[in-house]
N, C-alpha and C positions, 0 to 999 in steps of 0.2 A: 104868562110870561115864561120864556124858556129859561131853563136852569143854566147857570154859568158854571164852567169847569174851573177847578182849582188849578194852580200853576203846576202842581205835580201831575195832575191828570192830563193837562195839555202836553206836558213833556213826554208822558208815556205814549200818548196817541201819536205825537209827532215822530217819536222814535220808531214806532212800529208801523207807521204808514208811509214813511219816506222811502223812496227807492234809491238804493246805492248800487253802483256798477260793480259787479263781482270782479275780483282780481284774477290773474291767470292761474293761480293755484286753487281758486275756488270754483272755476268753471268745470274742471275735470275732477274725477275722483282719484287722481294720481298725485303722488308726492313730488314736490319740486326738489330735485337733487342737485341742482346747479351749485348752490352754496357749499354743499357737502363735497362735491367734486373739486371745487376750488381749494378747499382745505387739504384734501388728499393729494392733489398735484403739488401743492406747496410743501407738504411733508415729504413726498417722494424726492423732490428736488433737494431739500435739506439733507435727507439721508444719503443720497447719492454723492453730494458734495463732501459730507463728513467721511464717508467710506473711502472715497478717492484720496482724501488728504491723509487718512490713517494708513491706507495701503501704501502710499508713497513713502512714508517714514518707516514702515515696518517691513521693508523688503529684506529678505535673507538671500544672499548670493550663494548659489550652489551650482555645481557643474557635475555632469555625469562622467564617469570614467570612459575614456575612449579606447577602442580596440584597433590596433594597427599591427602589422607584422614588423617586428624589429623596432626600435625607437621608443620614445617616451610614451608611457601608457600602454605598452604592449603586455600581453599575457606572459606570466612566468613560464619557463620551460617545464615540461612534464615532471622532470625529476626534482624540481624546486617548488614544493607546495607552499602556499602562503601560511603564515602562522595562525591567523585568525584568533588572536588572543582575546579572551573574554574574562571579565571580572564580574562575579555575581555576589551581591551583598545579601546575605540571609541572616536569620535570627541568630544562628550559631557561629557566624564568622564570615569569612570570605572564601569563595571558590574561584580558583584561577585555573582556566582551561584553555587549551589551544586545539589546533587540528590534530595533534597527536594524542590528546586525551586530557584528563584532569591531573593537575599536579598534586602529589601526595603531601602530607604535612612535612615541613622542612624544605620543600621545593627542590628536592634532589632528583626525584624520578616521578613517573606517572603512576596513577592508580585508577582502578575502575570502581564503579558503584557509587554509593553515596559518600563522598569524601569532602571534608572541609579542609582546604589547604592551609588557611590561617585561622585556627579556632579563636573564639572569643575568650578573653580572660576576665572572669568575673562579670561585671556589668558593662565593661568597656570593650570596644573593638581594639585589637592589637595592630595599630597603624604602623609602628616601627617594624614589626615583623612582616607586614604587607609590603612595606617599602623595600625591605631586604630581599624578599621573594621576587619583587619586580626587578630589582637590580640583578639578581641571578639570571632571570629570564633575558634581560637586556644584554648581559654578558654572553649568553648563548646565541642570541639573535641580534647583533649590533645594528643591522639595517632596519629592523622593525621599528615603526614609529606609531602604529595604531593600536588602540585597545578599546574594546567595546565594554561599557559598564552598564549593568542592569541590577535591579534590586527587587526583592520581594515587595509587593505593594504595602505590606504592613511596616516596612522599615521607614524610619523617620528620614526626612530629606537631608538633615544635617549630616547623617552618617554616610549618605551617598556622596555628598560634596566632599567630605573628609577623605573618602576612598579615592575619589577622582584626583584630589590634590596629592595623595600619597603616591600614586603611580606616575605622576608627572615629573617629579624630581626626586633624586636620592638625597641622602643626608648631607652630602658635600655640595649640593646645588646643581649637580650634573643632570641634564635632561634625560629622562627615561623614555616615556611614551607621551609625546606632546600632542598627538591627535587623539583626544578622548571623545569617543562617540557614545551617545546614550541609546539604550535599547529599551523595549517594553519590559515591564516587570514579569517576573516568573512566579508561578505558584504551583 
């Protein structure tokens, strides 16, 4: 009499002898990347939408200076050079310079070389002296409204902001240099 198989043996034989139709990913030795591409396309769409909405709110309006003969935005005459006033915040104090040179301490005349216009007093920057110096420059050049502020990279941001505020208005609240431009740090 033939020997009967147990239930576990019959399941093993059935499992290993039945034919199943291979799927599309099993017929070739290639990886099916369609689901991956679906995810990538969805991510790209999401990123594009988020970038466009951020760019819409983060626009900075700027215009280039125009050049025309005579009229608004024209070049200054050759005998009238622009001041190009620069304020540099360094560890030892403030350096105030223009197209004519660096201002000497006291802000009365110019000096050459390594000059600190408004030296630091102790551990603090002398902001009232900087404001006084900026007032003297404004009295000499009443039409000037721009100043470029830069700082040594090691200077704390709060001192840069304090210097910017000091050259915007004098002690009486009169406007000194209301167009404050930031420049790259110096070293």
